[in-house]
N, C-alpha and C positions, 0 to 999 in steps of 0.2 A: 504494500500500500504506500510505501515511501514516495513513489513517483506520483501519487494522486492526492497526498495530504501535505499541506504546507502550513507552517506556523509563521504568521506574518508579524512584523513589528507593529507597535501601536501606530494608529493613523487617525485622521480626522474624518474621512469619508466613509463612514459605516454604511450608509445607505447604498452607495455604489457597490461596496463589497458584498453586502447581504443580497443584493439583486443578482450578483454574479455567481453565487453558489447554489448548488442543488438543495442543500439543507444545512442547518446549523446544528452542530453536535456540541452539547454542553454536558459533558460527562464528569461533573464535579462531585467531590465528596461532601462539600458543604456550600450552601448558598442561602441567602435569606430571600431576596427577591431579585433574581438576575435580570437586569435591564436589557441584556443582549436578547433575551427571549421576547421581551416586549418589542424591541426594535425589529427583530425578525418577523414577529407576528404582524406588526404594523405594515410590513411590506409583503406579507403573504408567503414568506419563506418557511418551508416546513422545519420543524424542530425535533431533534432527538435529544433526550435529556435523561439524567438519573432523577429519581424521585427525591429531590432536595427542596428545602425551604417551602415556599408557598406554591410551588409548581403543581403538585398533585391536587391541592385544594382548589386552585384557581383555573387550572387548565387540564383537568383529568381526561377529557375526551378530545383535546385539541393538540396534544403532543404525543409523539411516539416515545414511550418510556423504555429505557433499558434497565434491567434488573442489576442489582449489585450484591456483593458479599462484604458486609461491614464497610461500606463506602467505596469499595473498589468495583467498578463496572465489570460485569461478566462479558467477556469478548463475544461469545455466541449470542447473547442477548442484545448487545450493542449492534452486532451485524444484522440481526433480525429487525431491530428498530430502524436502522438505516434503510434496509430494504423496504420496510413498510412506509417510511417517510417518502421514498421515491416512487411508490406505487400510486394508483388512483385513490386508494384509501388514505394515503398520506396527503394527497391533494385536498381531499375532503377535510381532513384534520387541520390542514393549513388554513382553509377557509373558516373553520370554526375558531381557530386561534386568532385570525384577523378580526373576526366579529367580536370575540371576547375582549381583545385588546382595545378595540375602538369603544366598547362599552365601558371598560374599566378606566380608560383614559379620557373619556368625554369631559371636555372642559367644565360643563355645568356640574357634573357629578363630582369632579375633583375639587372644584371651588366650594361646593356645598359641604363636602367632607372636611375640608380645611376650616371652613367657617364653624362647623359643629365642634371640631377639636378646639379651636380658639375659644369659643363660647364656654365649653366645658372647663378648660383651663382657667379662664377668668372667673367662672363661678366657684371653682375650688379655691382659687386665690382669695376671692372676696369672703368666702366662708372662713378661711383661716384668719383673715384680717379682723373679721367681726368677732371671732372667738377670742382673739388676743386682746381686744379692747375692753 
């Protein structure tokens, strides 16, 4: 596979890169919320990933998942996930991923979530200040 897989240096043009690949493989041991998956989903690029962080919860039916053993991806499972990502079923998953990313990243939704978080933090702070008085 060495002639087909390249590890690139950091760059600024992620969109062009993600449009030029057949799939994004994110075979991490640990992640919280990998933005690379969001970026790939936004562009409709299929994603292969391990079940890390919020991925299984947010994108259960939109990513081709590879199984792992204690955080180490199983090669056979990763191969099968890549094959699925490149199949028509993977194209359907990529469409679901794009729709889910657009839903999660909708500006009105994100703004409302931040506003709620700020309101909650201010209410907690006000409660602490009034308790101290």
